[in-house]
N, CA, C and O of each residue as an XYZ file, in Angstrom:
512
protein
N       0.849     -1.185      0.000
C       0.000      0.000      0.000
C       0.889      1.240      0.000
O       1.835      1.324      0.783
N       0.597      2.185     -0.855
C       1.386      3.402     -0.964
C       1.127      4.332      0.212
O       0.016      4.401      0.736
N       2.164      5.038      0.611
C       2.031      5.999      1.706
C       1.573      7.342      1.152
O       1.845      7.673     -0.002
N       0.884      8.104      1.974
C       0.450      9.435      1.556
C       0.690     10.419      2.690
O       1.036     10.020      3.802
N       0.508     11.690      2.413
C       0.687     12.716      3.446
C      -0.361     12.575      4.540
O      -0.088     12.891      5.698
N      -1.560     12.105      4.193
C      -2.609     11.956      5.187
C      -2.418     10.702      6.035
O      -2.799     10.683      7.206
N      -1.847      9.685      5.470
C      -1.649      8.424      6.184
C      -0.225      7.943      5.924
O      -0.016      7.081      5.071
N       0.768      8.489      6.652
C       2.157      8.187      6.359
C       2.556      6.752      6.689
O       3.587      6.289      6.200
N       1.801      6.046      7.479
C       2.147      4.686      7.856
C       1.219      3.700      7.158
O       0.057      4.007      6.895
N       1.729      2.541      6.867
C       0.874      1.500      6.319
C       0.010      0.969      7.448
O       0.343      1.167      8.617
N      -1.110      0.287      7.127
C      -2.003     -0.207      8.186
C      -1.305     -1.049      9.239
O      -1.694     -0.994     10.406
N      -0.307     -1.813      8.884
C       0.390     -2.647      9.868
C       1.223     -1.819     10.838
O       1.545     -2.289     11.930
N       1.577     -0.593     10.456
C       2.426      0.249     11.283
C       1.639      1.169     12.217
O       2.242      1.845     13.050
N       0.325      1.212     12.103
C      -0.475      2.120     12.926
C      -0.418      1.697     14.388
O      -0.416      0.510     14.715
N      -0.372      2.698     15.251
C      -0.325      2.446     16.684
C      -1.722      2.497     17.272
O      -2.621      3.124     16.711
N      -1.896      1.836     18.400
C      -3.171      1.898     19.114
C      -3.369      3.334     19.580
O      -2.399      4.065     19.780
N      -4.622      3.738     19.752
C      -4.889      5.089     20.240
C      -4.330      5.249     21.643
O      -4.268      4.291     22.414
N      -3.928      6.456     21.960
C      -3.320      6.749     23.245
C      -4.381      7.093     24.281
O      -5.443      7.603     23.925
N      -4.116      6.824     25.558
C      -5.074      7.193     26.612
C      -5.294      8.702     26.637
O      -4.393      9.478     26.317
N      -6.493      9.103     27.016
C      -6.832     10.519     27.116
C      -6.100     11.130     28.303
O      -6.141     10.585     29.406
N      -5.436     12.250     28.084
C      -4.762     12.969     29.158
C      -5.231     14.420     29.126
O      -4.858     15.186     28.237
N      -6.049     14.782     30.101
C      -6.593     16.140     30.145
C      -5.504     17.193     30.275
O      -5.691     18.327     29.836
N      -4.374     16.840     30.869
C      -3.293     17.810     31.053
C      -2.669     18.228     29.725
O      -1.909     19.196     29.692
N      -2.967     17.531     28.633
C      -2.387     17.859     27.341
C      -3.354     18.652     26.466
O      -3.163     18.724     25.252
N      -4.371     19.237     27.051
C      -5.369     19.996     26.296
C      -4.720     21.194     25.620
O      -3.836     21.838     26.184
N      -5.169     21.482     24.408
C      -4.632     22.614     23.655
C      -5.427     23.893     23.876
O      -5.028     24.958     23.405
N      -6.547     23.801     24.587
C      -7.395     24.958     24.849
C      -7.344     25.288     26.335
O      -7.548     24.414     27.177
N      -7.074     26.543     26.653
C      -7.036     26.953     28.060
C      -8.435     26.871     28.656
O      -9.426     27.184     27.997
N      -8.497     26.448     29.897
C      -9.777     26.355     30.593
C     -10.011     27.636     31.369
O      -9.291     27.943     32.319
N     -11.025     28.379     30.956
C     -11.426     29.583     31.673
C     -12.591     29.194     32.570
O     -13.742     29.164     32.134
N     -12.281     28.898     33.821
C     -13.262     28.334     34.742
C     -14.451     29.247     35.008
O     -15.550     28.762     35.276
N     -14.256     30.542     34.941
C     -15.342     31.475     35.244
C     -16.336     31.657     34.102
O     -17.370     32.302     34.280
N     -16.033     31.093     32.922
C     -16.941     31.278     31.784
C     -17.209     29.979     31.027
O     -17.656     30.004     29.880
N     -16.935     28.842     31.674
C     -17.112     27.546     31.026
C     -17.972     26.629     31.870
O     -17.701     26.436     33.055
N     -18.999     26.066     31.274
C     -19.765     24.993     31.919
C     -19.144     23.684     31.473
O     -18.951     23.459     30.278
N     -18.829     22.821     32.427
C     -18.286     21.506     32.128
C     -19.317     20.486     32.594
O     -19.649     20.417     33.778
N     -19.816     19.699     31.655
C     -20.838     18.707     31.978
C     -20.384     17.325     31.522
O     -19.701     17.181     30.508
N     -20.773     16.324     32.281
C     -20.529     14.936     31.906
C     -21.874     14.218     31.920
O     -22.766     14.549     32.701
N     -21.997     13.239     31.050
C     -23.266     12.529     30.927
C     -23.012     11.034     31.036
O     -22.116     10.496     30.385
N     -23.799     10.377     31.857
C     -23.827      8.920     31.895
C     -25.087      8.513     31.148
O     -26.193      8.900     31.525
N     -24.919      7.740     30.099
C     -26.034      7.459     29.209
C     -26.507      6.016     29.335
O     -25.712      5.078     29.297
N     -27.807      5.863     29.486
C     -28.449      4.555     29.449
C     -29.536      4.621     28.379
O     -29.764      5.676     27.788
N     -30.204      3.500     28.130
C     -31.195      3.498     27.051
C     -32.368      4.422     27.298
O     -32.806      5.116     26.381
N     -32.890      4.448     28.523
C     -34.101      5.241     28.758
C     -33.858      6.541     29.519
O     -34.661      7.468     29.416
N     -32.771      6.628     30.276
C     -32.474      7.825     31.069
C     -31.000      8.185     30.942
O     -30.147      7.319     30.748
N     -30.720      9.479     31.055
C     -29.351      9.974     31.113
C     -29.175     10.691     32.436
O     -30.120     11.278     32.963
N     -27.964     10.644     32.974
C     -27.626     11.358     34.195
C     -26.572     12.400     33.831
O     -25.492     12.058     33.348
N     -26.887     13.658     34.063
C     -25.978     14.759     33.716
C     -25.512     15.445     34.991
O     -26.313     15.750     35.875
N     -24.226     15.682     35.073
C     -23.634     16.415     36.189
C     -22.782     17.529     35.596
O     -22.297     17.422     34.470
N     -22.604     18.611     36.374
C     -21.866     19.743     35.812
C     -21.170     20.557     36.886
O     -21.513     20.513     38.067
N     -20.187     21.296     36.425
C     -19.582     22.367     37.205
C     -20.028     23.642     36.503
O     -19.685     23.887     35.346
N     -20.800     24.450     37.226
C     -21.379     25.664     36.655
C     -20.791     26.868     37.383
O     -20.965     26.979     38.596
N     -20.103     27.771     36.690
C     -19.513     28.947     37.333
C     -20.553     29.765     38.099
O     -21.650     30.027     37.606
N     -20.182     30.158     39.307
C     -21.058     30.991     40.127
C     -22.078     30.210     40.935
O     -22.790     30.792     41.753
N     -22.164     28.906     40.724
C     -23.117     28.056     41.437
C     -22.323     27.160     42.386
O     -21.473     26.384     41.949
N     -22.604     27.268     43.688
C     -21.838     26.491     44.665
C     -22.132     24.996     44.575
O     -21.232     24.166     44.705
N     -23.403     24.665     44.350
C     -23.732     23.245     44.242
C     -23.223     22.721     42.900
O     -23.051     23.492     41.955
N     -22.987     21.440     42.818
C     -22.635     20.825     41.541
C     -23.882     20.097     41.050
O     -24.195     19.015     41.546
N     -24.596     20.669     40.087
C     -25.876     20.125     39.664
C     -25.770     18.696     39.143
O     -24.822     18.334     38.447
N     -26.756     17.907     39.496
C     -26.879     16.527     39.048
C     -28.341     16.329     38.665
O     -29.233     16.553     39.482
N     -28.587     15.915     37.439
C     -29.963     15.843     36.956
C     -30.174     14.577     36.125
O     -29.418     14.302     35.193
N     -31.201     13.818     36.471
C     -31.614     12.666     35.664
C     -32.646     13.171     34.662
O     -33.591     13.871     35.028
N     -32.455     12.807     33.389
C     -33.374     13.264     32.363
C     -33.643     12.156     31.361
O     -32.908     11.172     31.292
N     -34.704     12.328     30.587
C     -35.005     11.368     29.529
C     -33.850     11.314     28.541
O     -33.154     12.308     28.328
N     -33.654     10.155     27.943
C     -32.590      9.969     26.955
C     -32.993     10.680     25.669
O     -33.442     10.062     24.705
N     -32.818     11.995     25.686
C     -33.303     12.836     24.604
C     -32.382     14.041     24.458
O     -32.121     14.747     25.432
N     -31.898     14.274     23.266
C     -30.964     15.371     23.020
C     -31.575     16.732     23.335
O     -30.899     17.595     23.894
N     -32.833     16.933     22.986
C     -33.486     18.223     23.255
C     -33.555     18.492     24.761
O     -33.355     19.625     25.198
N     -33.836     17.453     25.555
C     -33.875     17.617     27.016
C     -32.502     18.007     27.555
O     -32.394     18.842     28.453
N     -31.458     17.402     27.003
C     -30.095     17.736     27.420
C     -29.777     19.186     27.075
O     -29.232     19.911     27.907
N     -30.107     19.613     25.871
C     -29.830     20.990     25.460
C     -30.589     21.982     26.332
O     -30.050     23.020     26.717
N     -31.819     21.664     26.637
C     -32.632     22.521     27.509
C     -31.979     22.644     28.892
O     -31.948     23.731     29.468
N     -31.462     21.539     29.417
C     -30.774     21.551     30.716
C     -29.500     22.406     30.653
O     -29.232     23.176     31.575
N     -28.726     22.280     29.594
C     -27.511     23.081     29.444
C     -27.850     24.572     29.373
O     -27.141     25.401     29.945
N     -28.934     24.908     28.672
C     -29.370     26.313     28.612
C     -29.808     26.812     29.984
O     -29.549     27.965     30.329
N     -30.464     25.966     30.769
C     -30.873     26.358     32.120
C     -29.645     26.638     32.988
O     -29.613     27.623     33.725
N     -28.637     25.770     32.898
C     -27.419     25.982     33.676
C     -26.700     27.250     33.221
O     -26.130     27.970     34.041
N     -26.725     27.521     31.929
C     -26.120     28.760     31.410
C     -26.828     29.977     31.999
O     -26.176     30.938     32.409
N     -28.153     29.939     32.040
C     -28.933     31.045     32.594
C     -28.614     31.240     34.083
O     -28.485     32.375     34.542
N     -28.485     30.141     34.837
C     -28.141     30.238     36.262
C     -26.772     30.885     36.448
O     -26.591     31.707     37.346
N     -25.815     30.522     35.610
C     -24.482     31.119     35.696
C     -24.535     32.606     35.368
O     -23.917     33.421     36.054
N     -25.277     32.958     34.313
C     -25.437     34.372     33.944
C     -26.040     35.173     35.100
O     -25.584     36.274     35.407
N     -27.068     34.609     35.738
C     -27.712     35.292     36.858
C     -26.780     35.428     38.057
O     -26.949     36.330     38.878
N     -25.791     34.529     38.159
C     -24.814     34.607     39.245
C     -23.633     35.509     38.886
O     -22.671     35.613     39.646
N     -23.711     36.162     37.722
C     -22.655     37.097     37.323
C     -21.511     36.464     36.555
O     -20.427     37.041     36.473
N     -21.736     35.287     35.991
C     -20.701     34.592     35.222
C     -21.217     34.296     33.813
O     -21.744     33.211     33.569
N     -21.074     35.243     32.885
C     -21.515     34.987     31.513
C     -20.718     33.820     30.914
O     -19.494     33.766     31.029
N     -21.417     32.915     30.291
C     -20.796     31.695     29.761
C     -20.405     31.903     28.300
O     -21.213     32.337     27.479
N     -19.143     31.582     27.998
C     -18.646     31.666     26.628
C     -18.402     30.282     26.027
O     -18.231     30.148     24.815
N     -18.386     29.248     26.882
C     -18.053     27.908     26.395
C     -18.820     26.872     27.209
O     -18.844     26.924     28.439
N     -19.449     25.926     26.503
C     -20.113     24.798     27.147
C     -19.438     23.536     26.618
O     -19.380     23.313     25.408
N     -18.928     22.709     27.537
C     -18.199     21.495     27.181
C     -18.923     20.301     27.784
O     -19.243     20.290     28.973
N     -19.175     19.302     26.958
C     -19.847     18.078     27.391
C     -18.947     16.898     27.042
O     -18.340     16.863     25.972
N     -18.867     15.934     27.953
C     -18.110     14.709     27.690
C     -18.941     13.509     28.115
O     -19.691     13.566     29.089
N     -18.796     12.444     27.380
C     -19.478     11.204     27.723
C     -18.769     10.039     27.058
O     -18.017     10.208     26.098
N     -19.027      8.852     27.592
C     -18.413      7.637     27.084
C     -19.090      7.209     25.794
O     -20.315      7.249     25.680
N     -18.288      6.802     24.830
C     -18.842      6.322     23.563
C     -19.714      5.104     23.832
O     -19.412      4.283     24.698
N     -20.763      5.004     23.100
C     -21.681      3.877     23.259
C     -22.751      3.954     22.197
O     -22.514      4.446     21.093
N     -23.915      3.471     22.529
C     -25.035      3.424     21.591
C     -25.354      4.799     21.007
O     -25.680      4.905     19.824
N     -25.266      5.846     21.815
C     -25.619      7.195     21.367
C     -24.406      8.050     21.022
O     -24.530      9.266     20.880
N     -23.272      7.449     20.889
C     -22.009      8.141     20.734
C     -21.918      9.306     19.798
O     -22.018     10.453     20.232
N     -21.730      9.051     18.526
C     -21.270     10.113     17.646
C     -22.377     10.981     17.076
O     -22.131     12.152     16.784
N     -23.569     10.467     16.909
C     -24.646     11.324     16.391
C     -24.916     12.460     17.363
O     -25.165     13.593     16.951
N     -24.866     12.151     18.679
C     -25.129     13.188     19.677
C     -24.039     14.254     19.651
O     -24.334     15.443     19.770
N     -22.794     13.843     19.499
C     -21.691     14.814     19.426
C     -21.875     15.747     18.235
O     -21.707     16.959     18.365
N     -22.216     15.196     17.090
C     -22.450     16.039     15.904
C     -23.630     16.980     16.144
O     -23.564     18.156     15.787
N     -24.695     16.477     16.738
C     -25.892     17.271     17.011
C     -25.569     18.421     17.959
O     -26.008     19.549     17.735
N     -24.801     18.144     19.021
C     -24.436     19.181     19.991
C     -23.513     20.223     19.366
O     -23.682     21.419     19.599
N     -22.547     19.779     18.582
C     -21.592     20.714     17.973
C     -22.287     21.693     17.036
O     -21.898     22.859     16.966
N     -23.297     21.244     16.325
C     -24.066     22.137     15.460
C     -24.733     23.229     16.288
O     -24.986     24.328     15.794
N     -25.016     22.917     17.554
C     -25.699     23.852     18.461
C     -24.722     24.558     19.402
O     -25.107     25.004     20.482
N     -23.468     24.657     18.990
C     -22.410     25.403     19.701
C     -22.058     24.831     21.069
O     -21.667     25.569     21.974
N     -22.194     23.526     21.219
C     -21.757     22.845     22.440
C     -20.553     21.992     22.059
O     -20.629     21.172     21.144
N     -19.448     22.188     22.761
C     -18.241     21.413     22.509
C     -18.449     20.019     23.100
O     -18.607     19.882     24.313
N     -18.450     18.996     22.267
C     -18.737     17.634     22.720
C     -17.509     16.747     22.552
O     -16.852     16.758     21.510
N     -17.214     15.981     23.595
C     -16.090     15.050     23.568
C     -16.616     13.649     23.845
O     -17.192     13.388     24.901
N     -16.412     12.757     22.891
C     -16.809     11.359     23.050
C     -15.560     10.603     23.471
O     -14.541     10.630     22.781
N     -15.648      9.937     24.598
C     -14.481      9.279     25.173
C     -14.603      7.773     24.999
O     -15.612      7.177     25.376
N     -13.584      7.168     24.433
C     -13.557      5.717     24.274
C     -13.315      5.098     25.642
O     -12.409      5.532     26.353
N     -14.100      4.096     26.033
C     -13.966      3.517     27.378
C     -12.564      3.015     27.695
O     -12.128      3.094     28.844
N     -11.853      2.502     26.703
C     -10.508      1.981     26.949
C      -9.453      3.072     27.099
O      -8.312      2.778     27.455
N      -9.812      4.319     26.835
C      -8.828      5.397     26.938
C      -8.749      5.952     28.351
O      -7.899      6.794     28.637
N      -9.620      5.493     29.235
C      -9.622      5.971     30.621
C      -9.027      4.886     31.509
O      -9.554      3.777     31.603
N      -7.938      5.222     32.144
C      -7.269      4.245     33.000
C      -8.117      3.999     34.243
O      -8.515      4.949     34.917
N      -8.400      2.726     34.555
C      -9.201      2.436     35.750
C      -8.424      2.753     37.019
O      -7.193      2.709     37.019
N      -9.131      3.072     38.103
C      -8.432      3.355     39.361
C      -7.738      2.096     39.876
O      -8.193      0.983     39.612
N      -6.645      2.267     40.604
C      -5.944      1.092     41.145
C      -6.825      0.370     42.164
O      -7.621      0.987     42.872
N      -6.665     -0.922     42.216
C      -7.453     -1.719     43.181
C      -6.939     -1.587     44.587
O      -7.492     -2.192     45.506
């Protein structure tokens, strides 16, 4: 197989994907203007948790497994942050890849939500 600029290695030479390391992020985290949310996804319900600037509690909300419900929740958290004097410039969502993986990320990105789909094997388990 010929090599190209887009794929300099032949398929046999490709390396396994590397574990996710948050410390290597290329974007600075502005804590006072960023909502960080994580989602645990099941077939019928999703559990969303977040760090919302200006809000002392860390919100945790169970919602229907529905993208519109998630977006509505993110907008509510944005409004709460704005009311607390922290205008939000960035909303970041992360969740484990699964049944709802990539379509949801594309859907959120179209709506100006930064979405990160995490492969389960890229997260090192805690030591026993």
